[in-house]
C-alpha positions as a Markdown table, in Angstrom:
| # | Residue | x | y | z |
|---|---|---|---|---|
| 1 | Unk | 3.5 | 7.3 | -0.2 |
| 2 | Unk | 6.3 | 9.4 | 1.2 |
| 3 | Unk | 6.0 | 12.8 | 2.0 |
| 4 | Unk | 7.7 | 15.2 | -0.2 |
| 5 | Unk | 7.4 | 19.4 | -1.0 |
| 6 | Unk | 4.5 | 19.7 | 1.6 |
| 7 | Unk | 2.9 | 16.4 | 0.0 |
| 8 | Unk | 2.5 | 12.8 | -0.8 |
| 9 | Unk | 4.3 | 11.3 | -3.6 |
| 10 | Unk | 2.6 | 7.9 | -4.5 |
| 11 | Unk | 5.6 | 5.7 | -6.0 |
| 12 | Unk | 3.7 | 3.0 | -6.9 |
| 13 | Unk | 1.7 | 5.5 | -9.7 |
| 14 | Unk | 4.1 | 8.1 | -10.1 |
| 15 | Unk | 2.6 | 10.7 | -9.2 |
| 16 | Unk | 1.8 | 13.7 | -6.7 |
| 17 | Unk | -1.6 | 14.8 | -4.5 |
| 18 | Unk | -2.9 | 17.6 | -4.3 |
| 19 | Unk | -3.3 | 19.2 | -0.7 |
| 20 | Unk | -7.3 | 18.3 | -0.9 |
| 21 | Unk | -6.2 | 14.2 | -1.2 |
| 22 | Unk | -3.2 | 15.0 | 0.6 |
| 23 | Unk | -5.3 | 15.5 | 3.7 |
| 24 | Unk | -7.9 | 13.2 | 3.4 |
| 25 | Unk | -5.5 | 10.4 | 3.2 |
| 26 | Unk | -3.4 | 11.6 | 6.3 |
| 27 | Unk | -5.9 | 11.5 | 8.3 |
| 28 | Unk | -7.9 | 8.1 | 7.4 |
| 29 | Unk | -4.6 | 6.2 | 6.6 |
| 30 | Unk | -1.8 | 7.9 | 8.5 |
| 31 | Unk | -3.9 | 9.0 | 12.0 |
| 32 | Unk | -5.8 | 6.5 | 11.4 |
| 33 | Unk | -9.4 | 8.6 | 11.9 |
| 34 | Unk | -12.1 | 7.2 | 11.5 |
| 35 | Unk | -14.1 | 7.3 | 7.8 |
| 36 | Unk | -17.8 | 7.6 | 7.1 |
| 37 | Unk | -19.5 | 4.2 | 5.9 |
| 38 | Unk | -18.8 | 4.6 | 2.4 |
| 39 | Unk | -21.1 | 3.5 | -0.9 |
| 40 | Unk | -19.9 | 0.3 | -2.4 |
| 41 | Unk | -18.8 | 0.5 | -6.2 |
| 42 | Unk | -20.9 | -1.9 | -8.7 |
| 43 | Unk | -18.0 | -2.3 | -10.9 |
| 44 | Unk | -13.8 | -2.9 | -10.2 |
| 45 | Unk | -12.3 | 0.4 | -11.0 |
| 46 | Unk | -9.9 | 0.4 | -13.9 |
| 47 | Unk | -5.7 | 0.8 | -12.9 |
| 48 | Unk | -3.9 | -0.2 | -10.1 |
| 49 | Unk | -4.4 | 1.7 | -6.7 |
| 50 | Unk | -1.7 | 1.4 | -3.6 |
| 51 | Unk | -2.1 | 1.7 | -0.1 |
| 52 | Unk | -1.3 | 4.9 | 1.2 |
| 53 | Unk | -0.4 | 3.9 | 4.6 |
| 54 | Unk | 1.3 | 0.8 | 3.7 |
| 55 | Unk | 1.9 | 1.0 | -0.3 |
| 56 | Unk | 0.7 | -3.0 | -1.0 |
| 57 | Unk | -1.5 | -2.8 | -3.9 |
| 58 | Unk | -5.0 | -2.3 | -2.7 |
| 59 | Unk | -8.1 | -5.5 | -3.3 |
| 60 | Unk | -11.3 | -4.9 | -5.2 |
| 61 | Unk | -14.1 | -7.2 | -2.9 |
| 62 | Unk | -17.3 | -6.7 | -2.1 |
| 63 | Unk | -17.4 | -3.4 | -3.8 |
| 64 | Unk | -14.8 | -1.7 | -1.7 |
| 65 | Unk | -11.2 | -0.8 | -3.1 |
| 66 | Unk | -9.6 | -1.7 | -0.3 |
| 67 | Unk | -6.1 | -2.1 | 1.6 |
| 68 | Unk | -5.6 | -6.1 | 2.5 |
| 69 | Unk | -4.0 | -4.8 | 5.8 |
| 70 | Unk | -7.4 | -3.1 | 6.9 |
| 71 | Unk | -5.7 | 0.6 | 6.6 |
| 72 | Unk | -9.0 | 1.7 | 4.7 |
| 73 | Unk | -11.0 | 1.7 | 1.5 |
| 74 | Unk | -10.5 | 4.3 | -1.5 |
| 75 | Unk | -14.0 | 4.4 | -2.7 |
| 76 | Unk | -14.3 | 7.8 | -1.7 |
| 77 | Unk | -11.0 | 8.9 | -3.8 |
| 78 | Unk | -11.3 | 6.5 | -7.3 |
| 79 | Unk | -12.8 | 9.9 | -9.5 |
| 80 | Unk | -10.0 | 12.5 | -7.4 |
| 81 | Unk | -7.2 | 9.7 | -8.3 |
| 82 | Unk | -8.4 | 9.1 | -12.3 |
| 83 | Unk | -9.4 | 12.3 | -13.1 |
| 84 | Unk | -7.8 | 14.8 | -11.1 |
| 85 | Unk | -4.5 | 13.2 | -10.1 |
| 86 | Unk | -4.2 | 10.8 | -12.9 |
| 87 | Unk | -1.1 | 8.3 | -12.5 |
| 88 | Unk | 1.8 | 7.4 | -15.3 |
| 89 | Unk | 1.3 | 4.5 | -17.4 |
| 90 | Unk | 3.3 | 2.0 | -15.7 |
| 91 | Unk | 4.4 | -1.2 | -17.6 |
| 92 | Unk | 2.4 | -4.1 | -17.9 |
| 93 | Unk | -0.8 | -2.6 | -16.9 |
C-alpha cells in the first residue's frame, strides 16, 4: 500500500481504497490500534488479498484471512474489498 491523493493505493490489487477503508487500514495496520476480535470465516474468500502494512499476500488459516507476519486480519473487510472496491483482474488468477 502506498499513499496517493489522500488515500491508499494497493499495488498488488491495482486499486484505490475509499476513505472508509483507508481510515480502517491506517489505524489497524499502520498505527497498530488493537482491533475487536473478528468472527471466523467458514470459507476461504475468492481472490488474492495483500497486507496493507507489508504488502505480503495474506494467508487463510483457522477461519482468518491474515498477514503471515502478524500485522492483522481482513476478515471484516472482504465484502468491502470485493464489492465496493473491486480489484482489477490480475494475470494468472
